[in-house]
Residue, then its C-alpha position, 0 to 999 in steps of 0.5 A: m253620703s253628707w248632703r249638708p251644704s259645703y261653703r267651699g269656694s267654687k264657681f259652680r257651686n251655683v248652677y242650675g238645671k232650665v228646662a227648654n220652653r215647650e216650643h223647644c222640646f220634642d212631642g209625638v217621639p215613638i220612643t223605644k221600649n227595649v228594657h237594654d240598658n243604654h240612652f237610646c239616643a245621640v246628639n250632635s249640633k246638627f242632629l238629635a237620633v232616637v231608638t224608636e219602636s217598631a215592629g219587624g227590625g229595628s229603627f231610630i229617628v234623626l231629627p234636626v236639632s232646630q226642628s222642635g214641635r210635634l213629630d209627624s207619624h209618618f216621618p222618616k226613619v233609618c230601617g235597615h237593621q233586622g233587629n232591635v237597635l241597641d246603641i247609637k253613636w254620632n261620630p265626633f268629626f264627621e257630624n253627618i255620620i252615625a254608627s249603630c248596633s243591633e240584636d241582629t250581630s252588625v254595626r251599620i254606618w250611617e250618613i245623614p243628608e244635609g237637612g235631615l231625612r225625606l224618605n226612610m233610608t235602608e241602605a247604610v254606607l257600611e255594614l260590618y259583621g264580626h260579632s256571633r251574638r247581638v252587639g250592645l255597645i259601640e264607641w268612637h275613638p276620641t282622637s282618631s277619626g276611623i276607629l270604632l269599637s263595638a262590644g257583643y254578647d259574645y264577650k268580645i271588643l272588635i276595633w274596626n279600621l273604617e278606612i277598610g271597612e274590617p275589624v283589625k283587633m279582637i279583645d277577648c279577656h272578658t268572660d261575661v257581658i260587657l256592661s260599659m266602655s270608656f275611652n281616656t283623652d288621648g284614646s291610648l287606654l280602655a276602661t271597661s265594666c264587665k257582669d263578671r264583677k271586674l273592672r279593668v283598664i286596657e292598652p286597646r291596640s294590643g288587647v292586654v289588661l293592664q290593670s284589673s279589679t275583682f270585687l268581693c261576694s256577698v256576705t251574710t255574716k260576720r264570719e264570712a265577711s272576715f274570711c273573704l276579707c283575708i282571701h281578698q286583702q286587695a279588694s274594696c271591703k264595701n263589695h262596690r258591684v261596678n256597673r258603668v265606668v268613666f275616665l275622669g280626664n287627664m286626671k289619671r282616675l276612674l270613676t264608677t257607679g254600682v250597687s254596694r253590698w246592701n244594695t244601695r246606689q254607690i259611687a266610686l273613684w279609681d286610681q287608674e294605675d291602682l285598681s286594688l282599693p277605690i280612693v273613695e266610695e260614696d251612698i247615693d240613696g237606696l233606689s234600684g235604678l242604673l246610675f248613668p254618670f257623665y263627666d265634662a272634662d273642661t269645669h270637672m264636673l261630674y253628673l249623675a242621672g239615674k234610669g226611671d229617677g227624675n233627678i239629676r245630681y252633679f257634683e265637682i271633682t278635685t285631685e285633693k281630699p275630699y275628691l268629690q264635692y257634692l254641689m246641687e240636684f236638678r228634680s223633675p217628676a218626669p221619670q227618664k228613659g236615657l238621655g243624649v248629651m249635647p257636644k260643647h260646640g252646640l252650646d249656648v255660651a252667650a247664657c253660660e251653659v255648660y252642660r245640655f241633656y235631652k231627655l226621653i221621657t218614654l210614657k209622654g213620647y216627649i224629649e226634652p231639653v234641661s240646660m245646665i246653666v252657670p249664673r253670671r250676670s255679665d253679658t261678656y265671654q266667660e273664659d274661666i267657665y269656657p277653656m280650650t275644648a275638644g273640636t271637631e278635627p280628628a289629631l290623627s287617621a286610623s292608620e296612624w293610631l294602630s301604628g302606636i301614636n297617641r295625640d291629644p284632641v284637637l282643641m278649639s275655642l268657643k270664644d266666637g261661636y262655632h262657625r266653622p264648617n269642618q271641610l272633612v268628608f268621610k269616604a267609605p271603603v269600596k270593597e270588592k264583590k267576593s265569592v267563595v263557591v262550593n259545590g256550587i253555592d256561593l256561601l258569601e251570596n247565600v248568608p245564613p239568617r240571622t234573627e227569627n224574623e229574616l228567617l221568617r222572610m227567607f223561608f216564605r221566599q223559599q216556599d213562594e219559590l218552590r210553588r212557582l218551580k212545581e207549576e212551572l214544572t207541570s207546565k212543563d210536563v204537560r208540553i212534553r206529552q203533547l209534543e209526544l202525542e204530535l210524534n206519534n201521530l206523524k209516525n202513524v201518518s207517515p207510513n200511510n202515506v208511503 
């Protein structure tokens, strides 16, 4: 890829990254050392959530965004999972509601009290069970208030209706582990990347695969390359193996990050209606870390951050050639474990901030905000860099979306700042206690353990129960013998009296 500067007119060509002062950073955070390829971080205008290292089950902490500085070692956690937490996401419409998924095969919905946690939280508002193996990804619907997607290592995607607390659809078109999911703007299409080397565009309500792309196998000789090219005429000759995928707003484009045949990191631009060949491919570098793409639909800017890298590259995407325009690179010596992104209504518009990352630095237990700023001399509101953006009001309910209705997000302006509170209240469904009794045993009450730790805890509880019952049985036997002796004595005494 050519890194020579371009002089094409763009209002974002001078965007630069600014690290927050130390007093606005978060220190002493026990960030997880899990090697799962995810961000382990979620941010909204109120809270910052980070998956933490813990023994015996999984946990994450929730910090008020304004409460920066050094973290107390006894800070309360959300610790209801029995396995490691693999992904967390804030509800885009209820800023106190967060979803988490774990190795214990469950998805849980939590309600964080105003002002943050004061005690450890162990009881979730909803516990969702439907996967047979660990759950690695979750994704909220962009316009509906009660739709959540989860992808597990059982190769299935479940669509949950949180108004009833039940799964309403299972998408089982994948043949291997699902690596990433992305909705388009109105949530009518879902793009997925999978370990089976296929990129798919799916209609989520029906589960129908609208488009699918298969990539070439690895080749080592020209004869093998020509043979594969003859067989796979609809595949990319550069063998772009997809890792992550993201919809590019309303441009009807997909962007993927992955690896080329020569093990160089690549990005590729695709037409969502034709996945036979990418529109353009660009080599990035020869490093091995996973590339995470972040797209800002308001500015049409793409940010690329590699896992284990210290830098963040950013591009501008256009509908005309050259499609991908390199802008600049933010550099830092500290490698990043993951990144959280602040929603638009949480940005500082007075400072011309167009994007903000929360960078996890595991080695230091440190979280560092990085702001992307457009340099402007004027102090007035810059309407050209802050168009109407998606707000915090849902466009439709879960039942409306499931019935086939599509609506664009409800837009809001950032001109007067974000001060209007959301009057919506999240209501968890009240489930009636069900029972399935077989041979006097309630199968739903006696749920089998899902993790090794849970199995051990159940085993030791059963051992204690057996020990108590044996002691009780022994005492009963002694009492029975005593009563039998007393009865014999009474029988022996009664004839003599007569």
